[in-house]
C-alpha positions, 0 to 999 in steps of 0.5 A: 190562957182563957178568953172572956167576952165583955159586952156593954149593956148599959149606958155610961151617960151620967156615970162618974168619969172613972167608970167612963174611963174604965169602959173606954180602957176595956175597948168599949165605945158603943152600946151592945159592943162586944170585945174579947180579952185574955182573962187576967187579974188586971182585966178582972179588976176593971170588970169588977169596977163596972160590973153593973154596966157590962155582961161577961161571958166566959169562953 
């Protein structure tokens, strides 16, 4: 299955708790931190919820 790299590019300060929890569930803790995940529908849904905070790079 394809891999996707996700980078936190904007701060979660001042964002709703649900968005903070989603970023945490993606494995992102710090600004400009990058994590790699399998490309699944569940993962894509999480990315869509916080798309304004992260950048996505297809591998």
